N, C-alpha and C positions, 0 to 999 in steps of 0.2 A: 503494498499500500505506499502510496507516495503523497506526501504531503509537504508545502513550505515550512522551512524553520519559523517557529511562530515568534521569535524574537531575535531580530535582526542583529548582528554583531554579539551575538551568544559565543560563550566560552566553555570549554570543555577541560575536564580534570584528567582524561585519556584521549590521546590522539594517536591513531595509526596514520604513518605516510606510506604510500606505494606508489609506482607509476602507474597503475589501473585501479579503480574504483572496484567496490566488491557487486557493482551493477553497471551495467552496460548500456549506454543511449543506442537504440535502435530505432530503424525506420521501417516501418511494414509496406507491403506490397500497396496498400490502399494510401500511401504518404503519412501516416499517422505515425507520430512519434511515442515511444514507451521505454521503459527501464525494465530490463530484465536482471535476474540474478546471475552473476559471473561462476561459473563452476571453479573449483579449486580449492586446495586444500587449507590455504591460508583463510580464507572467508570461513571455511567450517571451522577452523580452529579458533578462531577471534569473535565469531559472531556471537556468542552468548556472551563473553567478557564486556563487547560492545555495549550490549544491551543492560548489563548491570552495572555498569559505572560511568553512565552518562558520556559515552565515548564517542567522537567523532573521526571520520575516515576522509582522509585528504589524497586526492588520486586525479588521474585523467580519465574522462568519460567514454573515450574510444571513437571519438568522431573529430576530425580536424576543423578548425575555424569556427568551433560555437562555443558560446559560454553560458553557463547555466548558473542560477543563484542556488545557493545551498539548499537542502532539502530534507525531510525523513523520508527512510524507508525501511518497513517492518523493524521499527524500533531502534534504526541506528540513524544518526545525523550524518549525512554526507556532503562533502564540500569538494565539487568540482574545480581542477585546475586545468584551464583552458590551453591547448596547445595549438600552433598553426602547423599548416601543411609543411612549412620549411622546418619549424621543429622538429616534425615526425621524420623528414628526410634526413636531418643532420644530427639531432640530437638520438632520436630512437633507432633508426634504421643504420643511420651512419654510425656515432661514436659507440652506442652502447652494443648494438649488433653485429658491427663489423669492426668495430675495434675491440672493446672488451671481451666479447662473448668469445670470440677464437683463441684471443691470448689467454684468457682464464681457463679455457679448454684444452690447454697445451700444445696449442698453435696446431692444432689437428687442420684447420684451415688458416691462411697466411692472413693474420688483421692489416688492416690499412690505418694509415696514420696520417688525417687531415687535420691541419690546424683550424679550419672552418668548422669542422664538427667539433673540436674540444671547445670553441667558444661558444657554440649552441649548447654543448653540455654544462659548461657554467652557467650560462644564461637560465637554461630552465630549472637547473639545479637550486638557483637561487628563486626562482619563481614558487618553487613548493616549499622552500624554506619560510618564504615571507607568509605564505597562507599557512602554514603549520603554527607558525607564530603568532598570527592573527587570531586563531581560534581557541589557544591552548590558554587555559587559566592560569593564574600566578602560582608557580611550583609544580605544575602539571607534569605529567609523564609522557614522553613520547615516543614513539617505536617506528622507526624509519626502514624499510625493507627493499633489499637488493641492489645490485650493482648498477641499475641505472641512477641511485640517488647518492653516491658515495662521498658528494660534496656536502649533502645537507645537514650532517650532524654538527660540523663547525660552523657552517652559515648560521645553522639555527642557535647554536650557544653563543654567537656574537650579538646575535639580536635579542637571545631571552637567557641569559646566566642562570636564571633562576629553575630552568627545566631540568628535569632529568631525563635521559636522552637513552635510548636503545636503539642498536643498528643490528640487522640481521642479513648474511651475505646467504641467500639462496642456492649460489653455484659455486663451484669449485674456487679457490684461491691459490695461484701457480705458486710453483717455486720460484724462487728469486730469480735464477737465470734466465727463466722466462719473462717474469713479471719486471725484470729490468729493461726490456726493450722497449716498454711505455715512455714515451717522450715525457708524459706527464707524471711519473711514477710518483714523486714526492708530493706532488699536489693532492692526489689520490690518498695516501696514507695521512696527510696532514687534515685532509676534509673528515677522514673517520675518526680522528683524533677528539671529534667535539663530543662523541658519546661517549656514557659512562660504562656501557658493557656492549661489545661488538660480539656477535656470535656466529658461529661457523657451523657447516654440516659435519666436518669430519675434524678430528685431534690433529691430522696431518696440515689441513688448510690453515687452522690457528698458528701451526708453527710456522708454516709458511709464512704468514703475516708478521708474526712476532721477528722472523729473521729478516725481512723486509725492512721494518721498522729499526733494527740496529745497523744495516746495512747504509741506510739511506739518512737516517738521522743521530745516530749513536746514542740514542736514549736505551736506559736500561731497561730490560725486559726478565722479569722473573717468574715463569709460568704459574698462573695465568696472568700475572700484574703487569701491565706496563707503565712506567713512571714518567708522564707527560710534562715537560716543560716548557711551556711557550714564554715567548719574550714578555718581560713585564708582568709576567702572572705567576702565582704561586703554582706550585708542583700539584698535578692532578694524577690518581690512581685511577688507570683503564682497564677493565676487565677483558679479555681477549680469549675465548675458549668455545669448546665445540658445544654444540646443542641440537642434536640431531633431529629434523622434524619428522613428524610422521602423521598419519590420517586418522579420521574418525571411525576407528576400527569397527567400534560395535554397531555402526550404521551399514556398513557393507555386509556385515554377517546378517543382521536383519532382512536387508533385501535378500540375500541368496537363500533365505528359507521361506521367502514368499512363493507360494503354489504357482502363480502367474509366470514369476521369474524363470523358475526351473522349467516349466512348459516351454518357455522362450527359448532356454538353453537346447532342450531337445529339439526343437525346430531348426536351430542354427545346426545342429550337428546333421539332421535330416537333408536339409537344404545343400550340405557338403557331401553328401552321398553317403553318409553316416559310416566314416573310413573308422578304423579300428583305434586310431590315434589321431587328435588334434591337436596341431601345434599352435601357440598363438604368440603373436608380436604386437604390442600397442604401443606406439611412440609418436611423437612429435616428429614431423618430417626434417630432420636435422641430421648434419654431419656428425655429431657425436653420438649419435644412438648407433651406430655398428649394424644398421639395415643391412647394407650391401653384404657384410660380413657373413650374417647368418643366411643370407639368400644363395651367398657363394657357397657355403658349406654343406646346404640343403641340396643346391644343385649337383654338386660333387656326390655326394651320400647316393641320389637317383642314378647318377650316372654309374656309379661302380656298383649298383645294385646291392646294396645294403639296403635301401627303403625301396619302397615301390609306392606309385600312387594310388594304388587300389588300397593300401593299408594307412597311407600316411599324407595328411593334407595339411598345408601352412596356411594360416589367417592372418593376412597382415594387416592391421591398421595402422594406418600413416595419416596423421592429423594435418593439415595444412598449417604451415607456420611459415611468415615474412617474405610469401611469394613475389613483394619487389625486390629482394634482395638476390643478386646474380647468383650466389654460391647456391643458394636455394633453390632457384629455377633449375640449375645445371643438375643439381641432386635429384630432384623430381624425374629429370629425363632419363637419368642415370638407372634410378630405380626401376621406372616402369620399363624400360629396355630391357632390364635383367630379369623381371617378371616375364614380359612377354617371350622373350627366348627360354626361358625353362619353361613355360608353360607350353611354347611350341614345340618344345624337344621332349616332353614327358607326357602331357595331358592325352587322356584317352577320351572315348565319347561321352563316358561314364564319369569319369572322375577328372578333377583339375588339380595340378600339383599344387598351386598357391592362388588362394582367394584373395584378392588385392582390393582395398578400401580406401581412398584418399579422401578421407571426410573424418569429422568427429563423431561421436555419439553419446546420447545422454547416459546418467549413470546407470539407471535401470537396465538400458542395453548394453552397457559394459559389465555388470555383473552377471548378465546372462552369458555374456561371452567368457567370462572369468570360469563359468560353472562348466561351459562347454568344451574348455579347452583341458587335455590331459595334461600339457606340457606347456609353461610359460616361458617363453624367451626373452631375456633382457641381456642386450649383448653390448650394452654402451660402451664407447671408447672413453669416455670420461663424463661423468655425471655427480652432479652435487649429492644427490639422493637416490632418486629413481622411485617413487611412490606408486609407481603401477606394480613393481613388484610386491609391496606393502599391500595393495590393493586385491592382488590375486590371492595372497595368503589368507587375508581375513575373509576373502567370500568363500573359502574351501572349509566351509564348516563340518565336511565329513572326513576330513583328514586324508583326501585323496589326491593327486596331482602333484606335480614335479617342477620346481622354480630350478631354471637354469639363469644363473646370475653372474654377471660380469664384476671381475674383483675390482673394476676401476670405477664401479657405481659406489656412491656412499652407504648405500644399503648393504653393503658386502661385508661393514663392520659390524652389523648387527646379526644379519642373517646367515651365521655359520653354516646352517644345515641344508641351506641350497646347495645345487651342484654349481661350484664356482668354477669359472673359466676364465680364461684370456682371449679376446675375442679377437686378437691378432694371430693367435694360432688357429689356424683354419683345421689343421688334422686334429688338434687336441678339442676343439668346437665339435667336429663332427663326432670324435667318439663320445664326448658328453652327451650329445642329442642321441646316440643309441643308446648309451646307457640309461638315460632317462627316461625312453620308450620301452625298454626292456626293464626296468626296475620293478621288483616284486611288491606287490601289494602293502606288505609288511612292514617293508624299509620306506615306501611312501608314506604310510601313516605316520612311522617313529619321526619321519624328518618334518611332516607337515606339522606333527603336534609341537614340536619344537619350534617352529617358525611361528605359529600360531600363538604361541606363549609369550613370546616376545612381541608381536605385532600388538596383540591385545592389551598387554601391561604398558606398553611404551607407545601411546597414543597421541593424538594432537593435544588433547587438552593437557596431558602432562609436560609435552613440549613448552606449549604455551606458560604453564604454571611454573615450569622450572626457570624458565628466562625472566619471568616478571619477578620471581623470587630474587633472583640476582640483581637484577633494577631496584627491588625494594632494599636490599642489602646497600646498593651504592648509595640509595636518595637517604638511607638512615647514617652511613657515613658522613655524608655532608651536614645532614641534620646535628650532628653532633658538634659541628663547626659553625653552624650558623642558627641560632635557636629560634629565627623567624619560619624554618622548615616545617610544617606538620609531618607526623609521621606518616607514611605509605598507606598504614592500615585506614585514615582516614577515609580513604576513595571508597570504602568497603567492598574491596576485592574480595573475591571468594577464594582467598588462597590458604590451603592448609599448611601453614609453613612447617609442623612439625613434618606433615607426612611428605612433603617435599625433600625434606633434610634427611628423612629414612630411604626415600626411594634414591635419591643421590648417594648415599652410602651403598645401598645395595648394589646399585647399577655402576 
C-alpha cells in the first residue's frame, strides 16, 4: 500500500541506504505507473526491522530522470534518490559495473578505468549521502550497502558526525595485488573509513581490506579493529570483519511444503520428459557465475558417453543482467551458442540436453524448480556469497538432493557438506557431476541434513541481528565518550543481545 509521508521533513532513527529501493517503479502496458516490491534477500532480511524501528530506506527507484517525493509503502518509509540517464551510464553501468565489479571479482573480465566514470561515482555518492543525512534523526543509525556506495560513509560522517554508520559489502573484496590497480584505491578506502562497522561476506575479504589499509595508509590494524587517524580528528576505532549474509530459510521451506508447489515441481519434471536426473543452474547471466564451465563439463560428459540425454537433463535459468554492458551482451551470445551446439549434437526427438531460459522467475516458481532438481550446480568463479545455494538447501525439506558448490563462492565457507569443486578444473567438475548423480540416498540425506541445519540456524534474521549488535557496541563505545548520545536500546530494536553473543561464541 502506497501513501505519501504525512510529515514532510520527517527524520528517522534507523536509515538503510542502498543503490536500489526495496520497491521498483514500473510502468504498465496501460501507461499507468505503480510500485512493486523488489525481490532479494536484503529486503527480506531488513523489512521487519524497518517496520519496528520507524526506519527509512534511501535508494534509487529504478527509472532514470524521474523524481519522486518520499512515501510510505507497507509500513516502510521510502526516500527515492533521482538518477539521470547520464548517471546510469557513468556511475552505475560504468564505474560500478565495468570498473569495480570485474576488479573485485579477481579481474575475470578486464576492468575499465575512466575518469569521467569516477567523477560521476563521486557525484552520485554525494547525492546519496545528502539524502541520508537529511532524513536521519539526531544520533540515528545508518546502514549503507554495497560497492556502488563506498564513498557514502565518510561523506555522511562529515555531514553528520553524530550518526552511527555501518557499511556492508555484498561482493568480494580483492587481494591487494588486484585492488592496487584501481587509480582511486586510496579514495575508496578513505570513503569506507567513515563507517563504525564495515562488514564483509568472508573472513578473507575482511583480511584483504585490512591489508589494503596498511599498504595504502600505514594505519594500525589489529583484527578486527582498524585505528583510523584523520587529520585534526581524534583516533577512531573501526571494526572490519565478516558477517556472512543468509536467507529467510524458513519461508523457503514453508513454500516447499505447499502441495501446489510440489505439484508444480512434478509438472516441471514431466515437461522435461521426466528424466532420471534433473540438474539445475540458476544464475544471473554474469561472467563470474561459471555458466560456460558447467556447460563445457556437461557437454563433454555427453560426448564421452558417461551421461545420456535420456537419463539426464540440465535446466539452466539465466536471469538477464546489465544488458547494455558489452561484456554481458557478448556473454549471452556465447552461452546461447554453446547451448545450441550441445542440443544440436545430443538432443533426441523426445529429450533435450539443456533446457535454457533467459528470464527471471518469481519465488514460488523458483522453489518448484529447487524441488524438481536432483542436483544443484553452483559453479561460480568468484562470488561474495551465492544465496541460490542456500535457497536450494532450505527448500529440500525431505533431505534429498545434492549441492555441487564452487569453493570460490562465499557459501563454501559454511556449506562444508556440499560437493565442493574448482570450476576451472573441468575434469574434476565432470567427476563431481557423475558422483552427485550416482550418490546413494543415504549419503544424500546425511549431507543435506548437515547443510539444512546450518542454513536454518544461520538465517537472514541472525545476519542482520549480529551486524546491528556490532553497531550497537560501536554506538555504546561512542556514548561513553559523549554523554549526549542515547543508548542504542532506545531505538526499541528487538535485539536479544544475550542470544547474539551466545550464537557468536558458538558459531
